[in-house]
C-alpha positions in Angstrom: -1.3 -9.2 -19.7 -2.7 -10.8 -16.6 -4.3 -8.7 -14.0 -2.4 -8.2 -10.7 -3.5 -10.8 -8.3 -0.8 -11.0 -5.6 1.0 -8.0 -4.0 3.4 -7.6 -1.1 3.0 -4.8 1.4 6.1 -2.7 1.7 4.9 0.1 4.0 1.8 1.5 5.7 0.6 5.0 6.7 1.1 5.9 10.4 -2.4 7.2 11.0 -4.3 4.9 8.6 -2.8 1.5 8.7 -5.1 0.1 6.0 -3.4 2.5 3.5 -0.5 0.6 2.0 2.4 0.9 -0.4 2.6 -2.4 -2.3 4.6 -4.1 -5.1 3.8 -7.0 -7.3 6.0 -9.9 -8.5 7.2 -7.8 -11.5 8.3 -5.0 -9.1 5.5 -2.7 -10.2 4.5 -0.3 -7.3 0.9 0.5 -6.1 -1.0 2.4 -3.5 -3.9 0.9 -1.7 -6.2 3.5 -0.1 -8.1 1.1 2.1 -11.4 1.9 0.6 -11.8 -1.0 -2.0 -11.3 1.5 -4.9 -8.6 -0.8 -6.3 -4.9 -0.6 -6.8 -3.3 2.7 -7.9 -0.2 2.1 -10.0 2.6 4.5 -9.3 6.1 4.8 -10.7 9.2 3.7 -8.8 10.4 7.2 -8.1 7.1 8.2 -6.5 7.1 5.0 -4.5 10.6 5.8 -3.2 9.5 9.3 -2.2 6.4 8.0 -0.4 8.5 5.4 1.4 10.9 8.0 2.8 8.1 10.2 4.2 8.0 10.4 8.1 4.4 9.3 8.3 5.1 6.0 6.4 6.3 3.0 8.3 8.0 0.0 6.7 6.4 -3.4 7.1 8.7 -5.5 9.1 10.0 -8.4 7.0 9.7 -10.9 5.7 6.6 -9.6 4.1 3.9 -12.1 2.9 2.2 -12.0 -0.5 -1.6 -11.2 -0.4 -4.4 -11.6 -2.9 -5.7 -8.2 -3.8 -9.2 -9.2 -2.7 -7.9 -9.9 0.9 -6.3 -6.4 1.4 -7.7 -4.5 4.4 -10.6 -2.1 3.9 -11.2 0.6 6.4 -14.2 2.8 7.1 -13.1 5.3 4.4 -14.5 8.1 6.5 -11.7 8.6 9.0 -10.1 12.0 9.0 -6.3 12.1 8.6 -4.7 13.1 11.8 -1.4 15.0 12.1 1.0 15.4 15.0 
């Protein structure tokens, strides 16, 4: 199987916008933590649960496809803030 090369952002975290919920062309879902650790494959049910969380915002469409190497990378040291 070919490695995942292109992904589409579906949603992002409210307090850490470089943390993304993504999917690929085969409708496989991933998390991107914004720290260059790579894609984390998750199942569709978990993706749906994450998408419905109040701290997750949908990416306004139409969403573009991105090469995995061009995904945003944050500082990785930010604390998660809460309301």
